[in-house]
C-alpha positions, 0 to 999 in steps of 0.5 A: 554238347548241350542241346537247347530245347524249345519243344513242349510236352505235358508236365505234371500239373500237380507238381506245378500247383504245389510249387506255385502254392509254396512260392506265394505262401510267404513274403520270405522269398528265399525260404519259399524258393528253397522249399520249392526247389527241394520239393521239385528235386524230391518229386522229380527224382533229381540228384541235386539242384540250385537256383543262382541269381544275378548280382549287381556286379553281373555274376551269378551266385547260388541263392539256394540249393539241394543235394550239393556239397557245401564247399561247391555251393560256397564257391559257385559263382558264374559269369553271364555268357561264359560256361553252360550256366552263364550261357543259359542265363543269357539265353531264353531257352531251356538246355540239357547237357546229357553228359556232365563230364562234357562241361569242364566246370563240373567234370572234375567234381562230379561228386559235388553235385550228387554223382559218383565217379564213372556215373552218367549225370545230366545237367538240366537248366532254364533261365528265370526271366521277367519281361525279357530281363534275366534274373537268374537260372534254375539248374538240376542234375539227374541220372542218365544211365544210358546217356539217351534220355531227353528229359523233355517233361522235366525241362517243360516243367522247369520252364513253367515254374520259372515264371512264378520263380521270377516273381519270387526273385523280384520280391527277394530283390526288393526285400534285400534292397529294403534291408540294405536301406536302398529304395526298392526296385519295383514299388514306392517306399510308401508301399513297403510298410509291413501292415497292408490295407485294402479298401473294403477288405478285412484281413489282419491275419498273416495269410491275408497280409500276404495277399495284400502285400502281393496285391500292392506289388502286382498292382502297378504293373500291366501283368496278367493276374490269376486269382485262385481260391474257393468260392466266396473268398472275395476274388472280385474284391481283390480284383477291384483292389488291384485296379484301384491301386494301379495306374488304370484306377481312373479307367473302367473296371469291367467284370464278367462272370464266365460261368453265367453265360453260354458260349454264344452269349459270352462271345457276344458279351466279350467281343461285341457284335455287328448289326445283323450278326444274328437275329435280334442284333439290330445295331452294333454293340461294343463288347466288354473288351472294348468297354474296358479299353485303357482299363481293367477286365476281370473274368471270373470263373475262367475255368468254366469256359468251353474249349472252343472259346478258350482258343478265341480268348487265347488269340485276344490275349496274344494279339491284343485284337479281335473281331466283333461277332459278324464282323471282319475288321480287327479291333485292337484294345489295351486291357489289363486282364485279371482272371479268377477261378475256384477250380484246379486248372492244373488238373484240368490241363492234365485231363484235357479240359483246359488248354495248356497254352491258355494256362501259361498265358493267364498264369503269370502271377498267381495270388491264392486267397485262403479259405476263411477257416485258414484265417479264423482270427479275421472272423470276429472283425468280419462278423462285426462289419456285417452286423454293423451294416445290418444295424445301419440298414435296419435301424437295429442296435444288435451286438454279439456276445463273446460266446457268439463270436467264439462260435463263429470263429470255430465254424468250418465255413465251406462257403467262406466269407459269403456264407459268414455274411449270410449267417450273420444276416439270417441270425440278426433277422431272426433274433428277438433280443438285442444281444446275439448269443450262442443259441441264436445260431441255427448250427447250435440247434442242429438246423444249419442247412450249410452244415447238413449240405457239407456233411452230404457232400463229404459222404458223397466224396468218400462213397465206395465205388466199384471194387477195383484193387491195385495190382501188388506191383502197382500199389504204393508201399505206403498204402499197404503199410500201417505207417505214413510220414506226417507233414513235419517229416516225423512218423506216426502209426495209423490208428489201430483197432476199429479206427484203422483204415483197412485196404488201399482204398480206405487208406487213400480216403483217410489221407485225402480227408486228413489233408483237405483233399489236396493230393500233393499233401496226401502224397507226402503223408503216404510217402509217395509221389503226386503222380502215384497218388493221382494214379491210385485215386483214378484206379480206385475211382475216388472222386476228389472234392473241394470244400 
């Protein structure tokens, strides 16, 4: 009999991070869903899996799959409410069937889902829903040798990734409607153009066009948005753009930097206080939540708030009400929340630094802002914008040479747009000529402080720690071997001679550096799982740094 699960257990947040990042990497929703499904199947060791979506006639049809026979995939068609898949679609809970032969639809064709005759295979599934409306289902088939596994971790992870998958399915439905010549379901026709623009934001690159498209899609809704990205990538600008494109554009937009305030000050700043609540509170004061009533509240650096304040914030997000500091009367608010962070929240949840329930609450729609080095084609236009502003403010007529723009385009920019802005202003201020050329930049004469700082940080990140070798049985084979798979699935030899990493710790550092310190990518490079590389990094005391 199927068992419906409502309990939660700690998921693998490295896997969640990789899936979410894949889902928002392209507007081709069918492709990103397929890639995400294949990655989940690989990372969690599933035999096979599929995502089925609701068709206009009410049936569920397979959109993408992995590990299934072609014939079974082509005839996979389910009616909502009938059979385990149909009932899963109508339910709001995850389900597990410990023995697949209990389900008539699969019992006679177990080979089609990756099993063999006499083998114990379990079915796991979760509905994919948006605002209570069913959009489809995520189903996986797993080995269950003794028939006693509960698959709690897998089920919880499936429930987590179902939320961003719902957003991808909405995008797929809109794209399909446009292709068929029908009006898109969730946004006006004027927003379906391919070239997206946002006020005060430059981004002609494919990476930023993807961000702009997501902004246009989420802006009309009340949905909470989580902006991810390195420091200096323009998260507040994007938050303001979401507000300007939303029905709340005429209402207040209130921004708060959570990292700039202590816990006590942050509580008073967000919730307000009553007269006499503490020394110096001479009158009642409204907090930012009240001031943003009917509008948008932007909480920057959400990953820096304390654990105790996380609990208070969670209650506000759940109940839409709070009490002022020193007060007892509930205050109800209607606020559209946008939060931002440059930290890895998934890792923080895993390490107990960030509440899992708050993570689920704010991670409804994630938008990743790419670092400047991943959208270099935007650099010349951005640099020119900053130079034009400098000229206007200072009465100058400076311009860039082509060589100067090439220098800027080739820089690493660990500080992203903010660093580019400072570089242009500094160079324009110090130049004695009307043309800024290659030699005008400090980095060309080895005086760039950011370059020096970046070098120091990288040295610190790979500095050898106390010796602690993995036991032979625990060491991933790929760390001890001289081969690893590249990101395209091919093979290559680790450079020989003096350039060849010796030992497991050095090979880990080599892989992490090659992959920009992204654990999931480094794991693929070394042919191991994200869990294995996470364990190996902790075992060797390698500190993961973000640049």
